[in-house]
NUSEMI-267952 format. One record per atom (N, C-alpha, C, O): y, z negated, x negated; residue number from 0; residue in one letter. Coordinates in Angstrom, 1 decimal, m for minus. Example, Ala and Ser with C-alpha at 12.3 -4.5 7.8 and 13.67 -1.06 7.14 Angstrom:
2
{rec {m5.7, m7.8, m13.2}, 0, "A"} {rec {m4.5, m7.8, m12.3}, 0, "A"} {rec {m3.3, m7.8, m13.2}, 0, "A"} {rec {m3.3, m8.5, m14.2}, 0, "A"} {rec {m2.2, m7.1, m12.8}, 1, "S"} {rec {m1.1, m7.1, m13.7}, 1, "S"} {rec {0.0, m7.9, m12.9}, 1, "S"} {rec {1.1, m8.0, m13.4}, 1, "S"} 
//
This chain:
85
{rec {m16.1, 28.8, m1.8}, 0, "M"} {rec {m14.9, 28.5, m2.7}, 0, "M"} {rec {m13.9, 27.9, m1.7}, 0, "M"} {rec {m13.2, 27.0, m2.2}, 0, "M"} {rec {m13.8, 28.1, m0.5}, 1, "K"} {rec {m13.0, 27.3, 0.5}, 1, "K"} {rec {m13.4, 25.8, 0.5}, 1, "K"} {rec {m12.5, 25.0, 0.6}, 1, "K"} {rec {m14.7, 25.5, 0.5}, 2, "A"} {rec {m15.2, 24.2, 0.6}, 2, "A"} {rec {m14.7, 23.4, m0.7}, 2, "A"} {rec {m14.2, 22.2, m0.6}, 2, "A"} {rec {m14.8, 24.0, m1.9}, 3, "R"} {rec {m14.4, 23.4, m3.2}, 3, "R"} {rec {m12.9, 23.1, m3.1}, 3, "R"} {rec {m12.5, 22.0, m3.4}, 3, "R"} {rec {m12.2, 24.0, m2.7}, 4, "F"} {rec {m10.7, 23.9, m2.6}, 4, "F"} {rec {m10.4, 22.6, m1.7}, 4, "F"} {rec {m9.6, 21.8, m2.0}, 4, "F"} {rec {m11.0, 22.6, m0.5}, 5, "A"} {rec {m10.8, 21.6, 0.5}, 5, "A"} {rec {m11.1, 20.2, m0.1}, 5, "A"} {rec {m10.4, 19.3, 0.2}, 5, "A"} {rec {m12.1, 20.2, m0.8}, 6, "R"} {rec {m12.6, 18.9, m1.5}, 6, "R"} {rec {m11.5, 18.5, m2.5}, 6, "R"} {rec {m11.1, 17.4, m2.5}, 6, "R"} {rec {m11.1, 19.4, m3.3}, 7, "S"} {rec {m10.2, 19.1, m4.3}, 7, "S"} {rec {m8.9, 18.6, m3.7}, 7, "S"} {rec {m8.3, 17.6, m4.2}, 7, "S"} {rec {m8.5, 19.3, m2.7}, 8, "A"} {rec {m7.3, 19.0, m2.0}, 8, "A"} {rec {m7.4, 17.6, m1.4}, 8, "A"} {rec {m6.5, 16.8, m1.6}, 8, "A"} {rec {m8.5, 17.3, m0.8}, 9, "A"} {rec {m8.7, 15.9, m0.1}, 9, "A"} {rec {m8.7, 14.9, m1.3}, 9, "A"} {rec {m8.1, 13.8, m1.1}, 9, "A"} {rec {m9.3, 15.1, m2.3}, 10, "L"} {rec {m9.4, 14.1, m3.5}, 10, "L"} {rec {m7.9, 13.9, m4.0}, 10, "L"} {rec {m7.5, 12.8, m4.2}, 10, "L"} {rec {m7.2, 15.0, m4.1}, 11, "L"} {rec {m5.9, 14.9, m4.7}, 11, "L"} {rec {m4.9, 14.1, m3.6}, 11, "L"} {rec {m3.9, 13.4, m4.1}, 11, "L"} {rec {m5.1, 14.2, m2.4}, 12, "Y"} {rec {m4.3, 13.6, m1.3}, 12, "Y"} {rec {m4.8, 12.0, m1.4}, 12, "Y"} {rec {m3.9, 11.2, m1.5}, 12, "Y"} {rec {m6.0, 11.7, m1.4}, 13, "R"} {rec {m6.5, 10.3, m1.5}, 13, "R"} {rec {m5.9, 9.6, m2.8}, 13, "R"} {rec {m5.5, 8.4, m2.8}, 13, "R"} {rec {m5.9, 10.5, m3.8}, 14, "S"} {rec {m5.6, 9.9, m5.0}, 14, "S"} {rec {m4.0, 9.5, m5.0}, 14, "S"} {rec {m3.7, 8.4, m5.4}, 14, "S"} {rec {m3.2, 10.4, m4.5}, 15, "R"} {rec {m1.7, 10.1, m4.2}, 15, "R"} {rec {m1.5, 8.9, m3.4}, 15, "R"} {rec {m0.7, 8.0, m3.6}, 15, "R"} {rec {m2.4, 9.0, m2.3}, 16, "R"} {rec {m2.1, 7.9, m1.4}, 16, "R"} {rec {m2.5, 6.5, m2.0}, 16, "R"} {rec {m1.8, 5.5, m1.7}, 16, "R"} {rec {m3.5, 6.4, m2.7}, 17, "A"} {rec {m3.9, 5.2, m3.4}, 17, "A"} {rec {m2.9, 4.9, m4.4}, 17, "A"} {rec {m2.6, 3.7, m4.5}, 17, "A"} {rec {m2.3, 5.8, m5.2}, 18, "S"} {rec {m1.3, 5.5, m6.1}, 18, "S"} {rec {0.0, 4.9, m5.4}, 18, "S"} {rec {0.5, 3.9, m5.8}, 18, "S"} {rec {0.3, 5.6, m4.4}, 19, "T"} {rec {1.5, 5.1, m3.6}, 19, "T"} {rec {1.3, 3.6, m3.1}, 19, "T"} {rec {2.1, 2.8, m3.4}, 19, "T"} {rec {0.2, 3.4, m2.5}, 20, "L"} {rec {m0.2, 2.1, m2.1}, 20, "L"} {rec {m0.1, 1.1, m3.2}, 20, "L"} {rec {0.5, 0.0, m3.1}, 20, "L"} {rec {m0.8, 1.4, m4.4}, 21, "G"} {rec {m0.7, 0.5, m5.5}, 21, "G"} {rec {0.6, 0.2, m5.9}, 21, "G"} {rec {0.9, m1.0, m6.2}, 21, "G"} {rec {1.6, 1.2, m5.9}, 22, "F"} {rec {3.0, 1.1, m6.2}, 22, "F"} {rec {3.7, 0.1, m5.2}, 22, "F"} {rec {4.6, m0.8, m5.5}, 22, "F"} {rec {3.4, 0.3, m4.0}, 23, "L"} {rec {3.9, m0.5, m2.9}, 23, "L"} {rec {3.6, m2.0, m3.1}, 23, "L"} {rec {4.4, m2.9, m3.0}, 23, "L"} {rec {2.2, m2.2, m3.4}, 24, "L"} {rec {1.8, m3.6, m3.6}, 24, "L"} {rec {2.4, m4.2, m4.7}, 24, "L"} {rec {2.7, m5.4, m4.8}, 24, "L"} {rec {2.7, m3.4, m5.6}, 25, "T"} {rec {3.3, m3.9, m6.9}, 25, "T"} {rec {4.7, m4.3, m6.7}, 25, "T"} {rec {5.1, m5.4, m7.3}, 25, "T"} {rec {5.5, m3.6, m5.9}, 26, "L"} {rec {6.9, m4.0, m5.5}, 26, "L"} {rec {6.8, m5.1, m4.6}, 26, "L"} {rec {7.5, m6.1, m4.8}, 26, "L"} {rec {5.9, m5.2, m3.6}, 27, "M"} {rec {5.8, m6.4, m2.7}, 27, "M"} {rec {5.5, m7.7, m3.5}, 27, "M"} {rec {6.1, m8.8, m3.3}, 27, "M"} {rec {4.6, m7.6, m4.5}, 28, "A"} {rec {4.1, m8.9, m5.2}, 28, "A"} {rec {5.1, m9.2, m6.2}, 28, "A"} {rec {5.1, m10.4, m6.5}, 28, "A"} {rec {6.0, m8.4, m6.7}, 29, "T"} {rec {6.9, m8.7, m7.8}, 29, "T"} {rec {8.3, m8.7, m7.4}, 29, "T"} {rec {9.1, m9.4, m8.0}, 29, "T"} {rec {8.7, m8.0, m6.4}, 30, "G"} {rec {10.0, m8.0, m5.9}, 30, "G"} {rec {10.9, m6.9, m6.7}, 30, "G"} {rec {12.0, m6.7, m6.2}, 30, "G"} {rec {10.5, m6.3, m7.6}, 31, "S"} {rec {11.1, m5.2, m8.3}, 31, "S"} {rec {10.4, m4.2, m8.9}, 31, "S"} {rec {9.3, m4.6, m9.4}, 31, "S"} {rec {10.8, m2.9, m9.2}, 32, "A"} {rec {10.0, m1.9, m9.7}, 32, "A"} {rec {9.8, m2.1, m11.1}, 32, "A"} {rec {8.8, m1.6, m11.7}, 32, "A"} {rec {10.6, m2.7, m11.8}, 33, "S"} {rec {10.4, m3.0, m13.4}, 33, "S"} {rec {9.5, m4.2, m13.5}, 33, "S"} {rec {9.0, m4.4, m14.7}, 33, "S"} {rec {9.1, m4.9, m12.6}, 34, "A"} {rec {8.2, m6.1, m12.9}, 34, "A"} {rec {6.9, m5.5, m13.1}, 34, "A"} {rec {6.6, m4.4, m12.8}, 34, "A"} {rec {6.0, m6.6, m13.5}, 35, "Q"} {rec {4.7, m6.2, m13.8}, 35, "Q"} {rec {3.8, m5.9, m12.5}, 35, "Q"} {rec {4.1, m6.5, m11.5}, 35, "Q"} {rec {2.8, m5.2, m12.6}, 36, "Q"} {rec {1.8, m4.9, m11.4}, 36, "Q"} {rec {1.3, m6.2, m10.8}, 36, "Q"} {rec {1.1, m7.2, m11.4}, 36, "Q"} {rec {1.1, m6.1, m9.4}, 37, "G"} {rec {0.6, m7.2, m8.7}, 37, "G"} {rec {m0.9, m7.3, m9.1}, 37, "G"} {rec {m1.5, m6.4, m9.7}, 37, "G"} {rec {m1.5, m8.5, m8.7}, 38, "T"} {rec {m2.9, m8.8, m9.2}, 38, "T"} {rec {m3.8, m7.9, m8.3}, 38, "T"} {rec {m3.4, m7.3, m7.3}, 38, "T"} {rec {m5.0, m7.7, m8.7}, 39, "P"} {rec {m6.0, m7.0, m7.8}, 39, "P"} {rec {m6.2, m7.8, m6.5}, 39, "P"} {rec {m6.3, m7.2, m5.4}, 39, "P"} {rec {m6.2, m9.2, m6.5}, 40, "E"} {rec {m6.4, m9.9, m5.3}, 40, "E"} {rec {m5.2, m9.6, m4.3}, 40, "E"} {rec {m5.4, m9.5, m3.1}, 40, "E"} {rec {m4.0, m9.6, m4.9}, 41, "Q"} {rec {m2.9, m9.3, m4.0}, 41, "Q"} {rec {m2.9, m7.8, m3.3}, 41, "Q"} {rec {m2.6, m7.6, m2.1}, 41, "Q"} {rec {m3.4, m6.8, m4.1}, 42, "R"} {rec {m3.7, m5.6, m3.5}, 42, "R"} {rec {m4.8, m5.5, m2.4}, 42, "R"} {rec {m4.7, m4.9, m1.3}, 42, "R"} {rec {m5.7, m6.2, m2.9}, 43, "R"} {rec {m6.8, m6.4, m1.8}, 43, "R"} {rec {m6.3, m7.0, m0.6}, 43, "R"} {rec {m6.7, m6.6, 0.5}, 43, "R"} {rec {m5.5, m8.0, m0.7}, 44, "A"} {rec {m5.1, m8.8, 0.5}, 44, "A"} {rec {m4.2, m7.9, 1.5}, 44, "A"} {rec {m4.2, m8.1, 2.7}, 44, "A"} {rec {m3.5, m7.1, 0.9}, 45, "C"} {rec {m2.6, m6.2, 1.8}, 45, "C"} {rec {m3.0, m4.8, 2.1}, 45, "C"} {rec {m2.4, m4.2, 3.1}, 45, "C"} {rec {m3.9, m4.2, 1.4}, 46, "T"} {rec {m4.3, m2.9, 1.7}, 46, "T"} {rec {m4.7, m2.7, 3.1}, 46, "T"} {rec {m4.2, m1.7, 3.8}, 46, "T"} {rec {m5.6, m3.6, 3.7}, 47, "P"} {rec {m6.1, m3.3, 5.1}, 47, "P"} {rec {m4.9, m3.5, 6.1}, 47, "P"} {rec {m4.8, m2.8, 7.1}, 47, "P"} {rec {m3.9, m4.5, 5.7}, 48, "D"} {rec {m2.8, m4.5, 6.7}, 48, "D"} {rec {m1.9, m3.2, 6.5}, 48, "D"} {rec {m1.3, m2.8, 7.5}, 48, "D"} {rec {m1.7, m2.7, 5.4}, 49, "V"} {rec {m0.9, m1.4, 5.3}, 49, "V"} {rec {m1.6, m0.3, 6.2}, 49, "V"} {rec {m0.8, 0.5, 6.9}, 49, "V"} {rec {m2.9, m0.1, 6.1}, 50, "Y"} {rec {m3.6, 0.9, 6.9}, 50, "Y"} {rec {m3.6, 0.6, 8.3}, 50, "Y"} {rec {m3.4, 1.4, 9.2}, 50, "Y"} {rec {m3.7, m0.7, 8.6}, 51, "R"} {rec {m3.8, m1.1, 10.2}, 51, "R"} {rec {m2.3, m1.1, 10.8}, 51, "R"} {rec {m2.2, m0.7, 11.9}, 51, "R"} {rec {m1.3, m1.5, 10.1}, 52, "L"} {rec {0.0, m1.6, 10.7}, 52, "L"} {rec {1.0, m0.7, 10.4}, 52, "L"} {rec {1.9, m0.6, 11.2}, 52, "L"} {rec {0.9, m0.1, 9.3}, 53, "C"} {rec {1.9, 0.8, 8.6}, 53, "C"} {rec {1.3, 2.2, 8.2}, 53, "C"} {rec {2.0, 2.8, 7.4}, 53, "C"} {rec {0.3, 2.7, 8.7}, 54, "A"} {rec {m0.4, 3.9, 8.1}, 54, "A"} {rec {0.6, 5.0, 8.3}, 54, "A"} {rec {0.5, 5.8, 7.4}, 54, "A"} {rec {1.5, 5.1, 9.2}, 55, "G"} {rec {2.3, 6.2, 9.4}, 55, "G"} {rec {3.5, 6.2, 8.3}, 55, "G"} {rec {4.1, 7.3, 8.2}, 55, "G"} {rec {3.8, 5.2, 7.6}, 56, "E"} {rec {4.7, 5.1, 6.6}, 56, "E"} {rec {4.1, 5.6, 5.3}, 56, "E"} {rec {5.0, 6.0, 4.5}, 56, "E"} {rec {3.0, 5.7, 5.0}, 57, "I"} {rec {2.4, 6.2, 3.9}, 57, "I"} {rec {2.8, 7.6, 3.6}, 57, "I"} {rec {2.6, 8.4, 4.5}, 57, "I"} {rec {3.3, 7.9, 2.4}, 58, "P"} {rec {3.3, 7.4, 1.2}, 58, "P"} {rec {4.8, 6.8, 0.8}, 58, "P"} {rec {5.1, 6.6, m0.4}, 58, "P"} {rec {5.5, 6.5, 1.8}, 59, "N"} {rec {7.0, 6.0, 1.4}, 59, "N"} {rec {6.9, 4.5, 1.2}, 59, "N"} {rec {6.7, 3.7, 2.2}, 59, "N"} {rec {6.9, 4.1, 0.0}, 60, "A"} {rec {6.8, 2.6, m0.3}, 60, "A"} {rec {7.8, 1.8, 0.1}, 60, "A"} {rec {7.5, 0.7, 0.4}, 60, "A"} {rec {9.1, 2.2, 0.3}, 61, "R"} {rec {10.1, 1.4, 0.9}, 61, "R"} {rec {9.8, 1.2, 2.4}, 61, "R"} {rec {9.9, 0.1, 3.0}, 61, "R"} {rec {9.4, 2.3, 3.1}, 62, "A"} {rec {9.2, 2.2, 4.5}, 62, "A"} {rec {7.9, 1.2, 4.7}, 62, "A"} {rec {8.0, 0.3, 5.6}, 62, "A"} {rec {6.8, 1.3, 3.8}, 63, "I"} {rec {5.8, 0.4, 4.0}, 63, "I"} {rec {6.1, m1.0, 3.9}, 63, "I"} {rec {5.7, m1.9, 4.7}, 63, "I"} {rec {7.0, m1.3, 2.9}, 64, "T"} {rec {7.4, m2.7, 2.6}, 64, "T"} {rec {8.3, m3.2, 3.9}, 64, "T"} {rec {8.1, m4.3, 4.4}, 64, "T"} {rec {9.1, m2.4, 4.3}, 65, "A"} {rec {9.9, m2.7, 5.5}, 65, "A"} {rec {9.1, m2.9, 6.7}, 65, "A"} {rec {9.3, m3.9, 7.5}, 65, "A"} {rec {8.1, m2.0, 6.9}, 66, "C"} {rec {7.1, m2.1, 8.0}, 66, "C"} {rec {6.3, m3.5, 8.0}, 66, "C"} {rec {6.2, m4.2, 9.0}, 66, "C"} {rec {5.8, m3.8, 6.8}, 67, "L"} {rec {5.1, m5.1, 6.6}, 67, "L"} {rec {5.9, m6.2, 6.9}, 67, "L"} {rec {5.5, m7.2, 7.4}, 67, "L"} {rec {7.2, m6.2, 6.4}, 68, "R"} {rec {8.0, m7.3, 6.8}, 68, "R"} {rec {8.4, m7.5, 8.2}, 68, "R"} {rec {8.6, m8.6, 8.7}, 68, "R"} {rec {8.5, m6.3, 8.9}, 69, "R"} {rec {8.7, m6.3, 10.4}, 69, "R"} {rec {7.5, m6.8, 11.1}, 69, "R"} {rec {7.5, m7.5, 12.1}, 69, "R"} {rec {6.4, m6.5, 10.5}, 70, "Q"} {rec {5.1, m7.0, 11.2}, 70, "Q"} {rec {4.6, m8.4, 10.6}, 70, "Q"} {rec {3.4, m8.6, 10.8}, 70, "Q"} {rec {5.4, m9.2, 10.0}, 71, "K"} {rec {5.1, m10.4, 9.4}, 71, "K"} {rec {4.1, m11.3, 10.3}, 71, "K"} {rec {3.2, m11.9, 9.8}, 71, "K"} {rec {4.4, m11.3, 11.5}, 72, "A"} {rec {3.6, m12.1, 12.4}, 72, "A"} {rec {2.1, m11.7, 12.6}, 72, "A"} {rec {1.2, m12.5, 12.9}, 72, "A"} {rec {2.0, m10.3, 12.3}, 73, "S"} {rec {0.6, m9.7, 12.5}, 73, "S"} {rec {m0.1, m9.6, 11.2}, 73, "S"} {rec {m1.3, m9.2, 11.2}, 73, "S"} {rec {0.5, m10.0, 10.1}, 74, "L"} {rec {m0.3, m9.8, 8.7}, 74, "L"} {rec {m1.4, m10.8, 8.6}, 74, "L"} {rec {m1.4, m11.9, 9.2}, 74, "L"} {rec {m2.3, m10.3, 7.9}, 75, "S"} {rec {m3.5, m11.3, 7.6}, 75, "S"} {rec {m2.9, m12.5, 6.8}, 75, "S"} {rec {m1.8, m12.3, 6.3}, 75, "S"} {rec {m3.6, m13.6, 6.7}, 76, "P"} {rec {m3.2, m14.8, 6.1}, 76, "P"} {rec {m3.0, m14.4, 4.5}, 76, "P"} {rec {m2.0, m14.7, 4.0}, 76, "P"} {rec {m3.9, m13.6, 3.9}, 77, "G"} {rec {m3.9, m13.3, 2.5}, 77, "G"} {rec {m2.6, m12.4, 2.3}, 77, "G"} {rec {m2.0, m12.7, 1.3}, 77, "G"} {rec {m2.2, m11.5, 3.0}, 78, "C"} {rec {m1.1, m10.6, 2.8}, 78, "C"} {rec {0.1, m11.5, 3.1}, 78, "C"} {rec {1.1, m11.4, 2.4}, 78, "C"} {rec {0.1, m12.2, 4.1}, 79, "A"} {rec {1.4, m13.1, 4.4}, 79, "A"} {rec {1.7, m14.0, 3.3}, 79, "A"} {rec {2.8, m14.3, 3.1}, 79, "A"} {rec {0.7, m14.5, 2.5}, 80, "A"} {rec {0.9, m15.3, 1.3}, 80, "A"} {rec {1.5, m14.5, 0.2}, 80, "A"} {rec {2.3, m15.0, m0.6}, 80, "A"} {rec {1.2, m13.2, 0.1}, 81, "V"} {rec {1.8, m12.4, m0.9}, 81, "V"} {rec {3.3, m12.2, m0.6}, 81, "V"} {rec {4.1, m12.2, m1.5}, 81, "V"} {rec {3.8, m12.1, 0.6}, 82, "F"} {rec {5.1, m12.0, 1.0}, 82, "F"} {rec {6.0, m13.4, 0.9}, 82, "F"} {rec {7.2, m13.4, 0.7}, 82, "F"} {rec {5.1, m14.5, 0.9}, 83, "E"} {rec {5.9, m15.8, 0.9}, 83, "E"} {rec {6.3, m16.1, m0.6}, 83, "E"} {rec {7.1, m17.0, m0.8}, 83, "E"} {rec {5.8, m15.5, m1.5}, 84, "R"} {rec {6.2, m15.8, m3.0}, 84, "R"} {rec {7.5, m15.2, m3.3}, 84, "R"} {rec {7.9, m15.4, m4.5}, 84, "R"} 
//
C-alpha cells in the first residue's frame, strides 16, 4: 500500500512540475499569460536549460523566467533564440 501511495505521489509531483514548466515556457515564448501557448519546439529548446540552470526555482514560473534571463550567457542556442523574440 505504501509503495502504491509513493508512486501516486511521485506521478502527481512530476505532473505538477511538468505543468509548471509548460506554463513558464508559454510565458517566456509569448510574453504574457493571456497569449497563446509556446510551440513544442520552444518548450523543447528551454526545458533542459530550466533543469540545468534553474531547477531550484521550480515550480515558481516567475522565478524560473528571471533565472533564465540572468543566465542568458549560459543558455543553449535554441533557448536563447526563444528569449530574443
